[in-house]
Structure formats: C-alpha cells, structure tokens
KETI-53625 format. One record per atom (N, C-alpha, C, CB): x, y, z; residue in one letter. Coordinates in steps of 0.02 Angstrom, whole numbers, padded with zeros to 5 digits, always signed. Glycine has a CB too. Layout:
REM KETI-53625
XYZa...
END
This chain:
REM KETI-53625
-00881+00866+01569m-00843+00879+01508m-00773+00851+01515m-00841+00954+01492m-00749+00816+01465k-00683+00786+01467k-00641+00814+01411k-00687+00710+01464k-00576+00820+01423s-00529+00843+01373s-00463+00808+01383s-00520+00919+01375s-00425+00800+01329h-00361+00766+01334h-00303+00814+01341h-00351+00722+01273h-00314+00879+01331d-00258+00923+01348d-00279+00980+01392d-00226+00949+01286d-00284+01042+01368s-00294+01097+01414s-00365+01124+01413s-00247+01153+01397s-00412+01082+01399a-00482+01100+01405a-00502+01157+01358a-00498+01119+01475a-00470+01159+01300v-00484+01212+01254v-00529+01188+01198v-00419+01241+01226v-00582+01225+01183l-00628+01207+01129l-00621+01259+01074l-00701+01202+01155l-00574+01249+01029g-00569+01293+00972g-00528+01355+00984g-00636+01313+00950g-00465+01354+00960v-00422+01413+00966v-00442+01463+00912v-00346+01393+00958v-00450+01526+00932s-00467+01579+00884s-00441+01646+00908s-00544+01582+00872s-00449+01696+00866r-00427+01763+00885r-00475+01796+00935r-00421+01807+00824r-00537+01773+00937d-00588+01801+00982d-00631+01744+01009d-00632+01854+00944d-00602+01701+01053p-00638+01641+01074p-00702+01653+01113p-00593+01599+01115p-00708+01710+01144y-00767+01724+01185y-00818+01769+01149y-00746+01756+01250y-00807+01780+01084g-00855+01817+01044g-00866+01888+01066g-00920+01782+01044g-00813+01923+01087e-00821+01990+01114e-00825+02044+01059e-00764+02006+01160e-00804+02027+00999l-00807+02076+00945l-00878+02085+00918l-00760+02057+00890l-00915+02031+00917a-00982+02034+00887a-01030+02071+00934a-01008+01963+00873a-01068+02119+00908p-01118+02153+00949p-01170+02103+00975p-01154+02209+00910p-01192+02112+01036k-01242+02068+01066k-01309+02104+01071k-01218+02043+01136k-01360+02073+01045k-01426+02103+01045k-01448+02119+01117k-01477+02057+01011k-01471+02179+01127g-01497+02199+01192g-01446+02228+01240g-01529+02141+01224g-01381+02224+01222l-01328+02251+01265l-01305+02318+01239l-01269+02202+01269l-01297+02368+01283p-01271+02432+01260p-01198+02426+01239p-01279+02485+01315p-01176+02473+01200e-01108+02473+01174e-01057+02474+01231e-01096+02534+01128e-01009+02428+01227g-00956+02425+01277g-00970+02380+01336g-00942+02493+01302g-01029+02350+01340l-01047+02306+01395l-01046+02234+01372l-01117+02325+01425l-01013+02190+01409k-01009+02119+01393k-01045+02080+01448k-00934+02096+01387k-01079+02026+01426r-01114+01984+01475r-01111+01911+01453r-01187+02007+01484r-01077+01870+01493r-01074+01798+01480r-01110+01758+01533r-01002+01776+01475r-01119+01786+01592f-01148+01750+01648f-01205+01792+01678f-01095+01734+01703f-01256+01761+01706p-01317+01797+01726p-01306+01851+01779p-01367+01750+01752p-01261+01840+01827d-01256+01885+01884d-01203+01938+01878d-01243+01845+01946d-01169+01943+01820r-01115+01992+01814r-01108+02016+01742r-01050+01962+01839r-01082+02077+01737v-01068+02107+01672v-00998+02137+01675v-01121+02161+01654v-00970+02146+01616l-00903+02176+01610l-00907+02238+01567l-00852+02125+01579l-00879+02291+01592l-00878+02355+01557l-00809+02365+01525l-00895+02414+01605l-00808+02375+01459m-00746+02391+01425m-00733+02466+01434m-00749+02372+01348m-00693+02483+01483t-00683+02553+01502t-00632+02588+01457t-00661+02558+01574t-00586+02550+01428t-00532+02578+01387t-00500+02522+01349t-00480+02616+01432t-00462+02539+01297d-00422+02489+01262d-00347+02499+01275d-00435+02492+01187d-00332+02538+01327r-00262+02551+01346r-00242+02508+01405r-00251+02625+01362r-00177+02489+01407c-00148+02452+01463c-00081+02482+01481c-00140+02376+01445c-00056+02463+01539f+00010+02487+01560f+00066+02449+01526f+00018+02481+01636f+00052+02389+01503g+00100+02348+01468g+00064+02307+01416g+00140+02303+01517g+00101+02266+01381v+00072+02221+01331v+00088+02150+01351v+00098+02237+01258v+00039+02114+01378c+00050+02045+01400c+00049+01999+01339c-00004+02023+01451c+00100+01958+01332a+00104+01913+01275a+00048+01862+01275a+00171+01878+01274a+00019+01850+01334h-00034+01799+01341h-00103+01830+01346h-00021+01755+01402h-00111+01892+01328c-00175+01929+01338c-00232+01896+01299c-00167+02002+01316c-00288+01887+01333t-00348+01860+01302t-00373+01905+01246t-00403+01849+01354t-00366+01971+01255r-00394+02019+01206r-00340+02048+01161r-00429+02075+01243r-00286+02014+01153r-00230+02042+01114r-00250+02060+01043r-00172+01994+01114r-00297+02023+01013h-00316+02034+00944h-00375+02081+00936h-00332+01968+00912h-00408+02098+00991i-00471+02137+00984i-00468+02205+01016i-00527+02098+01013i-00419+02219+01058l-00415+02286+01088l-00405+02337+01032l-00358+02290+01140l-00442+02391+01035g-00442+02440+00982g-00493+02426+00928g-00374+02443+00951g-00524+02368+00931k-00574+02349+00881k-00644+02342+00912k-00555+02285+00847k-00647+02336+00978t-00711+02328+01011t-00728+02393+01047t-00710+02269+01061t-00791+02414+01049p-00810+02479+01078p-00793+02482+01153p-00884+02491+01068p-00777+02542+01175v-00765+02555+01246v-00814+02608+01270v-00691+02577+01259v-00825+02609+01335v-00872+02658+01364v-00833+02721+01381v-00908+02629+01429v-00831+02766+01332d-00788+02825+01338d-00826+02891+01334d-00736+02823+01286d-00893+02888+01341t-00932+02950+01342t-00985+02945+01396t-00966+02964+01272t-01009+03002+01421p-01063+03000+01472p-01125+02964+01446p-01081+03071+01494p-01139+02971+01382e-01198+02939+01353e-01192+02863+01354e-01210+02964+01282e-01134+02838+01337k-01123+02765+01338k-01127+02739+01410k-01055+02748+01307k-01097+02776+01457l-01100+02755+01527l-01172+02754+01551l-01058+02802+01571l-01211+02805+01534a-01280+02808+01555a-01320+02748+01529a-01313+02873+01532a-01306+02728+01467a-01341+02670+01438a-01323+02606+01476a-01323+02663+01364a-01260+02598+01495c-01239+02539+01532c-01269+02538+01602c-01163+02535+01536c-01270+02596+01635v-01299+02600+01701v-01374+02585+01698v-01287+02671+01732v-01407+02610+01647d-01478+02596+01639d-01491+02521+01630d-01507+02635+01579d-01449+02488+01590f-01456+02416+01580f-01450+02379+01646f-01405+02390+01530f-01397+02394+01684v-01386+02359+01748v-01443+02375+01796v-01319+02380+01779v-01466+02436+01797s-01521+02456+01842s-01584+02417+01828s-01535+02530+01836s-01595+02398+01765r-01655+02362+01746r-01649+02287+01751r-01674+02380+01676r-01589+02263+01771h-01578+02191+01776h-01555+02175+01847h-01525+02167+01723h-01603+02162+01890g-01590+02151+01961g-01548+02091+01976g-01653+02146+01997g-01541+02046+01928e-01499+01986+01940e-01425+02002+01934e-01518+01932+01890e-01407+02060+01907v-01337+02079+01901v-01314+02109+01967v-01326+02130+01843v-01269+02076+02000r-01244+02100+02065r-01169+02117+02064r-01258+02049+02119r-01136+02105+02008d-01064+02111+02004d-01046+02145+01938d-01029+02041+02010d-01013+02203+01942v-00994+02240+01882v-00918+02244+01879v-01025+02312+01883v-00889+02219+01825l-00817+02219+01816l-00797+02278+01773l-00793+02153+01784l-00752+02320+01797l-00725+02376+01759l-00658+02354+01731l-00718+02440+01803l-00659+02339+01666s-00600+02307+01635s-00584+02343+01571s-00613+02232+01623s-00553+02307+01525g-00535+02336+01460g-00484+02292+01425g-00508+02406+01469g-00428+02320+01409g-00386+02369+01438g-00386+02371+01514g-00405+02435+01412g-00351+02419+01540d-00343+02426+01612d-00376+02490+01635d-00268+02425+01632d-00427+02483+01678v-00465+02541+01700v-00422+02592+01737v-00522+02518+01745v-00368+02570+01768l-00327+02618+01806l-00282+02660+01761l-00285+02581+01856l-00284+02650+01695t-00252+02698+01650t-00292+02762+01644t-00241+02666+01580t-00355+02760+01666l-00398+02820+01664l-00380+02866+01722l-00472+02800+01666l-00405+02927+01719s-00394+02976+01772s-00434+02957+01834s-00413+03046+01749s-00413+02983+01891d-00451+02971+01953d-00524+02994+01945d-00418+03009+02012d-00534+03050+01912a-00602+03076+01905a-00646+03028+01865a-00600+03145+01871a-00619+03001+01811r-00658+02954+01770r-00671+02889+01807r-00622+02940+01703r-00621+02866+01844i-00630+02805+01883i-00684+02815+01935i-00564+02783+01917i-00683+02873+01968k-00734+02888+02018k-00804+02889+01988k-00719+02956+02051k-00811+02918+01929r-00876+02920+01896r-00901+02849+01881r-00873+02960+01831r-00857+02807+01857l-00876+02738+01842l-00897+02700+01905l-00818+02702+01807l-00855+02704+01956v-00870+02668+02018v-00934+02694+02050v-00811+02674+02068v-00940+02759+02056d-00999+02789+02088d-01063+02771+02051d-00991+02865+02092d-01060+02769+01985a-01120+02756+01945a-01148+02687+01959a-01105+02763+01872a-01105+02637+01965f-01129+02569+01976f-01138+02553+02050f-01081+02519+01945f-01097+02582+02093a-01105+02571+02165a-01170+02599+02191a-01046+02602+02204a-01198+02649+02156a-01261+02680+02178a-01321+02636+02163a-01269+02747+02145a-01312+02584+02123i-01368+02539+02107i-01378+02490+02164i-01355+02501+02039i-01436+02488+02193g-01448+02450+02254g-01432+02376+02249g-01518+02458+02275g-01448+02344+02193h-01437+02272+02189h-01366+02254+02168h-01486+02242+02141h-01324+02303+02154v-01254+02289+02139v-01215+02285+02204v-01223+02344+02091v-01188+02226+02218d-01150+02215+02280d-01075+02226+02270d-01162+02146+02306d-01051+02215+02209i-00979+02216+02196i-00964+02256+02134i-00952+02143+02189i-00915+02301+02139v-00887+02335+02081v-00813+02315+02078v-00896+02414+02084v-00795+02278+02026r-00727+02250+02023r-00681+02293+01980r-00729+02179+01997r-00624+02310+02006i-00572+02344+01969i-00523+02291+01944i-00535+02399+02014i-00518+02283+01878c-00474+02232+01849c-00412+02266+01823c-00511+02192+01792c-00353+02251+01851t-00295+02292+01837t-00229+02254+01843t-00294+02351+01882t-00179+02279+01808r-00109+02258+01817r-00067+02313+01848r-00079+02236+01749r-00099+02368+01866a-00061+02426+01890a-00014+02411+01948a-00109+02480+01910a-00036+02373+02000p+00011+02360+02055p+00076+02326+02034p-00023+02319+02107p+00074+02290+01978v+00134+02257+01952v+00171+02303+01904v+00115+02191+01917v+00136+02330+01854d+00168+02367+01800d+00178+02441+01816d+00129+02360+01738d+00136+02470+01858r+00141+02541+01876r+00117+02551+01947r+00100+02584+01826r+00154+02524+01996p+00130+02526+02066p+00118+02597+02091p+00178+02492+02111p+00154+02646+02066e+00145+02714+02089e+00077+02742+02069e+00201+02759+02062e+00043+02710+02021r-00023+02732+02001r-00074+02723+02057r-00046+02694+01938r-00062+02674+02100v-00108+02660+02155v-00090+02705+02214v-00106+02584+02176v-00114+02766+02211t-00099+02815+02262t-00147+02808+02321t-00104+02886+02233t-00130+02840+02376v-00176+02842+02433v-00242+02875+02413v-00144+02879+02493v-00237+02928+02373r-00298+02963+02350r-00343+02916+02311r-00279+03024+02307r-00314+02878+02264l-00353+02831+02225l-00383+02777+02269l-00310+02799+02170l-00344+02751+02316a-00369+02699+02361a-00429+02725+02401a-00313+02677+02409a-00427+02787+02422r-00483+02815+02460r-00545+02823+02415r-00465+02883+02489r-00534+02842+02353i-00590+02847+02306i-00623+02779+02297i-00566+02874+02238i-00583+02728+02288l-00609+02660+02276l-00644+02633+02339l-00552+02613+02255l-00619+02651+02397a-00647+02624+02459a-00712+02656+02480a-00596+02631+02515a-00728+02714+02453r-00782+02756+02480r-00849+02720+02481r-00788+02819+02440r-00866+02683+02428s-00932+02652+02424s-00938+02589+02466s-00949+02636+02353s-00882+02559+02484g-00883+02495+02520g-00900+02436+02475g-00933+02498+02576g-00903+02446+02409k-00922+02393+02362k-00865+02371+02317k-00980+02414+02321k-00809+02406+02318v-00756+02393+02269v-00709+02338+02292v-00716+02456+02256v-00695+02292+02246w-00644+02241+02253w-00593+02253+02197w-00673+02169+02251w-00530+02239+02210a-00479+02244+02158a-00455+02174+02139a-00419+02287+02182a-00458+02160+02075n-00430+02098+02047n-00366+02115+02010n-00481+02063+02000n-00310+02090+02035v-00245+02105+02006v-00219+02042+01971v-00195+02130+02060v-00191+02051+01912h-00165+01994+01874h-00091+01985+01890h-00176+02006+01797h-00075+01933+01928i-00007+01921+01952i+00013+01849+01936i-00002+01935+02029i+00071+01840+01904n+00090+01774+01880n+00151+01743+01913n+00103+01778+01807n+00191+01782+01948t+00252+01755+01979t+00261+01784+02049t+00314+01770+01935t+00302+01751+02089a+00316+01776+02156a+00350+01844+02153a+00361+01727+02194a+00393+01854+02103a+00426+01920+02096a+00375+01974+02083a+00478+01918+02039a+00325+01960+02041e+00272+02009+02029e+00232+02022+02092e+00226+01985+01973e+00219+01970+02131a+00181+01979+02193a+00219+02025+02241a+00168+01911+02227a+00283+02016+02246r+00323+02059+02290r+00325+02130+02264r+00395+02031+02298r+00328+02138+02198r+00329+02206+02169r+00262+02241+02181r+00344+02202+02094r+00208+02203+02181a+00141+02232+02189a+00121+02243+02262a+00090+02187+02156a+00160+02217+02308a+00138+02214+02378a+00123+02283+02408a+00190+02180+02420a+00166+02331+02396e+00156+02397+02427e+00094+02432+02400e+00218+02441+02416e+00084+02428+02334a+00025+02459+02304a-00038+02425+02329a+00028+02456+02227a-00037+02359+02333c-00096+02323+02357c-00110+02338+02431c-00087+02248+02348c-00057+02349+02470a-00065+02366+02540a-00102+02433+02547a+00003+02370+02575a-00090+02480+02501r-00126+02544+02504r-00201+02534+02495r-00099+02592+02450r-00219+02485+02454l-00290+02469+02445l-00318+02432+02506l-00300+02427+02382l-00284+02380+02527v-00309+02339+02582v-00315+02380+02646v-00262+02278+02594v-00266+02422+02659d-00267+02462+02720d-00326+02510+02723d-00202+02502+02726d-00355+02526+02665r-00412+02572+02663r-00478+02537+02650r-00400+02625+02611r-00476+02471+02653g-00538+02433+02650g-00557+02405+02583g-00592+02475+02673g-00511+02404+02535v-00525+02375+02469v-00493+02305+02467v-00498+02420+02411v-00533+02251+02467p-00504+02184+02462p-00469+02175+02395p-00559+02130+02471p-00413+02138+02397v-00374+02126+02336v-00367+02051+02325v-00304+02159+02342v-00383+02029+02264s-00374+01960+02244s-00329+01957+02183s-00443+01927+02229s-00299+01898+02173s-00257+01889+02114s-00285+01836+02068s-00186+01870+02134s-00286+01851+02003q-00299+01802+01952q-00234+01788+01915q-00355+01827+01902q-00215+01725+01914t-00153+01703+01884t-00168+01661+01823t-00110+01663+01934t-00126+01666+01772v-00130+01621+01715v-00072+01572+01718v-00130+01661+01648v-00088+01508+01711l-00036+01457+01710l-00002+01459+01642l-00067+01386+01725l+00062+01475+01642l+00099+01489+01580l+00161+01445+01574l+00118+01562+01576l+00166+01410+01518r+00224+01367+01506r+00288+01409+01505r+00216+01328+01440r+00336+01386+01545g+00400+01420+01547g+00402+01481+01593g+00419+01441+01480g+00346+01497+01625v+00343+01555+01669v+00329+01533+01741v+00288+01605+01646v+00275+01497+01751n+00255+01477+01820n+00229+01405+01822n+00202+01525+01847n+00251+01364+01774d+00224+01296+01770d+00266+01244+01806d+00217+01277+01698d+00312+01266+01848r+00345+01219+01894r+00307+01220+01961r+00421+01237+01905r+00294+01163+01991p+00257+01163+02054p+00286+01210+02107p+00254+01094+02082p+00353+01210+02112e+00386+01252+02162e+00374+01326+02147e+00461+01237+02164e+00374+01344+02083a+00363+01414+02065a+00292+01436+02083a+00376+01425+01990a+00244+01393+02070m+00174+01410+02087m+00166+01415+02162m+00126+01357+02058m+00195+01370+02199l+00190+01373+02272l+00221+01437+02299l+00223+01311+02304l+00278+01457+02271s+00310+01519+02293s+00266+01579+02279s+00377+01528+02257s+00232+01578+02221l+00186+01632+02205l+00130+01636+02255l+00158+01622+02134l+00099+01580+02271l+00042+01580+02317l+00063+01603+02387l+00011+01511+02322l+00122+01584+02408k+00147+01607+02473k+00160+01682+02473k+00211+01569+02492k+00189+01706+02417a+00203+01778+02412a+00139+01819+02411a+00245+01792+02350a+00088+01794+02377l+00024+01829+02376l-00006+01833+02445l-00025+01793+02328l-00008+01777+02480s-00037+01777+02548s+00001+01823+02595s-00037+01706+02576s+00067+01823+02589a+00108+01866+02632a+00093+01939+02620a+00182+01852+02620a+00072+01955+02559a+00056+02025+02542a-00018+02042+02552a+00074+02039+02469a-00055+01996+02583r-00127+02005+02595r-00167+02011+02530r-00139+02066+02638r-00143+01975+02480i-00178+01970+02416i-00207+01900+02411i-00129+01984+02355i-00271+01895+02406r-00304+01829+02405r-00291+01793+02339r-00379+01837+02418r-00261+01734+02340p-00256+01694+02279p-00325+01670+02259p-00207+01634+02288p-00350+01692+02202y-00419+01684+02183y-00427+01629+02131y-00448+01750+02157y-00400+01640+02072y-00402+01590+02018y-00332+01579+01990y-00450+01613+01962y-00319+01517+01969v-00265+01502+01922v-00298+01474+01860v-00211+01452+01953v-00291+01509+01804f-00324+01490+01742f-00278+01450+01697f-00348+01552+01706f-00307+01399+01665q-00276+01372+01606q-00273+01427+01553q-00315+01309+01580q-00221+01426+01512c-00213+01477+01461c-00273+01478+01415c-00148+01465+01420c-00299+01538+01400d-00358+01544+01358d-00343+01522+01286d-00383+01617+01358d-00395+01500+01250p-00385+01475+01182p-00380+01530+01130p-00442+01428+01163p-00330+01573+01139v-00320+01630+01095v-00265+01614+01046v-00303+01694+01135v-00278+01627+00983e-00229+01613+00930e-00163+01649+00944e-00256+01634+00862e-00108+01612+00940g-00042+01640+00953g-00023+01640+01026g-00039+01708+00928g-00071+01629+01071v-00059+01626+01143v-00060+01554+01166v-00112+01667+01181v-00113+01518+01149h-00120+01449+01170h-00061+01406+01147h-00185+01419+01144h-00041+01416+01085e+00014+01375+01058e+00079+01387+01095e+00023+01390+00984e+00089+01448+01118r+00152+01467+01150r+00154+01452+01225r+00165+01539+01139r+00097+01460+01258f+00098+01460+01331f+00058+01405+01365f+00073+01524+01355f+00017+01368+01329s-00028+01320+01363s+00010+01265+01397s-00077+01291+01313s-00016+01243+01454v+00013+01190+01495v-00034+01130+01491v+00023+01213+01570v-00009+01070+01478p-00053+01011+01474p-00095+01003+01537p-00012+00948+01463p-00156+00980+01528l-00203+00974+01583l-00175+00931+01640l-00268+00944+01558l-00144+00875+01624e-00120+00831+01677e-00065+00864+01717e-00093+00766+01647e-00023+00904+01684k+00029+00940+01721k-00003+00993+01766k+00079+00973+01673k-00055+01027+01741a-00090+01077+01782a-00119+01045+01844a-00145+01111+01741a-00148+00986+01836k-00177+00950+01894k-00123+00931+01944k-00215+00888+01870k-00065+00912+01919e-00009+00895+01964e+00013+00956+02004e+00051+00866+01924e+00015+01014+01971i+00034+01076+02006i-00018+01093+02059i+00041+01134+01956i-00081+01085+02043e-00134+01099+02091e-00127+01053+02152e-00203+01089+02058e-00116+00988+02140a-00110+00940+02195a-00049+00956+02238a-00106+00869+02168a+00006+00973+02206y+00067+00990+02242y+00055+01048+02290y+00125+01008+02192y+00021+01100+02266c+00008+01158+02308c-00042+01142+02364c-00019+01216+02266c-00094+01103+02347a-00145+01087+02397a-00117+01046+02455a-00201+01049+02364a-00065+01008+02441e-00035+00967+02493e+00014+01006+02537e+00001+00908+02462e+00027+01069+02520r+00080+01106+02555r+00058+01172+02584r+00136+01118+02508r-00001+01196+02568i-00025+01259+02597i-00099+01252+02616i-00016+01318+02547i-00121+01294+02663g-00190+01293+02685g-00236+01324+02634g-00196+01329+02750g-00301+01312+02644g-00351+01333+02596g-00354+01408+02586g-00416+01309+02618g-00337+01447+02636l-00338+01520+02628l-00290+01543+02574l-00321+01553+02694l-00237+01505+02563s-00186+01523+02514s-00193+01485+02448s-00118+01512+02542s-00245+01444+02443l-00252+01400+02385l-00307+01426+02339l-00268+01328+02407l-00289+01446+02278p-00340+01469+02231p-00376+01410+02198p-00308+01513+02177p-00427+01426+02160r-00461+01376+02119r-00425+01372+02052r-00537+01393+02109r-00406+01312+02032f-00375+01301+01967f-00432+01285+01918f-00322+01243+01969f-00439+01327+01866v-00497+01321+01822v-00478+01334+01750v-00552+01371+01844v-00525+01319+01705a-00521+01338+01635a-00582+01379+01617a-00515+01276+01589a-00572+01430+01577d-00627+01472+01553d-00643+01449+01482d-00609+01549+01555d-00691+01405+01476i-00705+01372+01412i-00760+01410+01375i-00726+01299+01424i-00748+01429+01313p-00799+01464+01275p-00865+01425+01274p-00776+01477+01203p-00920+01459+01289g-00985+01428+01289g-01005+01396+01354g-00987+01378+01236g-00959+01389+01402s-00976+01359+01466s-01014+01409+01509s-00913+01334+01502s-01057+01383+01553s-01097+01425+01597s-01060+01442+01661s-01162+01392+01614s-00997+01421+01667r-00959+01432+01728r-00885+01425+01713r-00981+01383+01785r-00842+01448+01761k-00772+01431+01758k-00766+01357+01780k-00728+01479+01805k-00732+01317+01742v-00734+01245+01750v-00673+01221+01790v-00738+01209+01682v-00684+01191+01849p-00628+01164+01888p-00591+01109+01849p-00653+01136+01956p-00526+01104+01861l-00487+01055+01824l-00510+00984+01836l-00414+01061+01842l-00535+00969+01896d-00556+00899+01909d-00620+00881+01872d-00567+00889+01983d-00651+00929+01837m-00709+00913+01796m-00691+00902+01723m-00761+00968+01801m-00627+00910+01708l-00604+00905+01638l-00571+00838+01624l-00555+00962+01622l
END
C-alpha cells in the first residue's frame, strides 16, 4: 500500500467503525483482528487528550458495566480459542475501582487460551498515585497482565516512571504506545529523548503511531509520512533495538498495523 502523506484512508469521526454494532459480538466488545479483542470498560478518562481516537464516540458506544455484560463477553472469548489477547480499554480502565478491575482481569485471565490481559491506561502520566502497590499486586497475581501506557514526551515518561516501577517491580511488564504529533514530539531529537527516557524507566517503547484519521485530530496533529520516516531513521541510527519501537500506521480496514516502510 502506498500513500503520499500520512497513510490515512478517509478522515471521519469514527474511522474504525466502533459505533456500529457488530453482528455476533456482545455489547461493549470490539474485534478488528483475529487473535485479540478490546473491551470497552468505561467511557471515563483521567484527562481529555486532544488527539484521542475516540474523542467523538465516548459516551455514545456501549461499555461493559454490568455483571451480565461481562459474562457475555467472557462467554464469547471462551468460545473463540483463537483469541489470546484481551485489551481492557475505554476510556481508561484504571478509573474503575480496584474491585472492578480485579473482576475484569480475573474473568479473562481464567480462560486457558488467553495468554495476555492488557491494561490500556494513561494513569501513570495523568494520575500516577492511582497506581498503588495494592493495585500492582492485583494486576500481577495472574501472571498474564501487561500494562500499555500512552506516553508522548520525555517529560511524561519521567513523570510516569515511579508508577510504572511499582508495576514492573511486581512482575507486570509495561510498554508505551506513542502518537507522533505535530508540534509535540515531531522533532527527531524530541523523539530520541522520549525513547531514552522510556528505556531508563524500564518502559518498553512499543509503537509510535501516525496520527489516526479522526476528524479534528488529523488536521491538527498529523505529521507527513516522509518526516515520520526521517524521525524513525534518526532514532534507529542512534539507539539499540531494545529502545526502538515500531513506527506504524493504524489504517482503517487493514489486517495489521502497517509499518511506515510499507507505505
């Protein structure tokens, strides 16, 4: 697939079709790829990101907020052995109580073919005190939980370091998903500083995404594809692979996250 700018196919308010009910899926469960599903646990967040993929749909799409809805989602995953990765997202799952988070994690971790339960959160950046030792122990108990933290700058990485250390020290691996944002982290030096700060905090740099094709977001924050490739090359020439994330675009309708060198 080739593109002349940021690999975006159609800017819209809901580019990934999350508002429309999907036949065969229980309420609050999203599935775009065969081996993983995403659970909309809440429509609340600790902050309001100007570049949020779901900025137009939070509060409009169902969330799994009752035992009955959770049971339906667990039943679906239990009947689909190809699903090995369950993302607890929303909104931010860590806005929920420890008890509710434990119920969610335990329900999916108990399924034999589920290898990974992912906590998708901004808490270490926006509310680091939320990541308590008690919560870290709850998350670590099953041995299946990974934390995905959304971190965009070196300053955010340093702010998140202590909270992430509470998770890592108790056996919960932590990765970062970054969005490449015009005027925020689109200088090569800024991106390199971020990756170094993440590694220093024992946070694995996982993905750097091209800005999603969301109306009002893409126009403000998108970085041209060629500039994104230059930033990727700059970082690759200066740090080892352990600190180098994959630079990708999440293209509506694609069967995978698409590396920049394929665009």
